[in-house]
C-alpha positions, 0 to 999 in steps of 0.5 A, spaced: 483 503 474 485 505 481 483 512 483 489 515 487 493 521 486 497 517 481 495 512 476 495 505 479 493 499 474 489 493 475 491 488 469 487 482 467 490 477 462 486 471 460 483 469 467 489 472 471 489 479 474 494 483 478 494 490 481 500 495 483 497 499 489 502 505 491 501 512 493 495 511 496 495 515 503 489 512 505 484 507 502 476 506 502 471 502 500 472 503 492 479 501 493 477 495 497 472 493 491 477 494 486 483 490 489 478 484 491 478 477 487 486 478 484 491 473 483 496 477 485 498 484 488 504 489 489 501 493 495 505 499 498 508 498 505 511 505 505 513 506 513 513 504 520 509 510 523 513 510 529 520 510 525 517 516 521 515 520 527 522 520 530 526 520 524 530 526 521 525 528 515 522 535 516 515 536 519 512 538 513 514 531 509 512 527 515 505 530 514 505 529 507 507 522 508 502 521 513 496 525 509 491 522 505 495 523 499 501 520 502 503 513 503 500 507 506 503 505 513 505 498 515 499 498 519 494 500 514 497 496 508 496 490 513 489 492 514 488 493 507 491 486 505 486 483 510 480 486 507 482 483 500 485 477 502 481 471 499 483 463 497 485 465 490 490 471 492 496 467 490 502 472 490 503 478 495 508 483 494 510 489 498 513 495 495 515 502 496 518 501 502 522 507 505 529 506 506 529 511 512 523 509 515 522 502 515 525 495 515 523 489 511 522 485 518 517 491 520 512 490 515 511 483 515 
């Protein structure tokens, strides 16, 4: 079970394990430990930091999104993926992409 501001889940069926990791804000060694050795992961890549900073959201909302209980940026999502990547991780999906502060091409 992931420790976040919302309940995220790691499922295991027989010998396969899948995780959904969203609304993380930031991640730590606990998160990395619980997302290692998966067969598949859906990982949040919510926003491009620059797009968020110059976009139309009010200041308080930008601060919440960027905060510890907000959303993973593309950069943090990429770093987390590097921390959990291994040869048997066969499926990686990016989710919770902001319509206003991200493009699919930007988070790849």
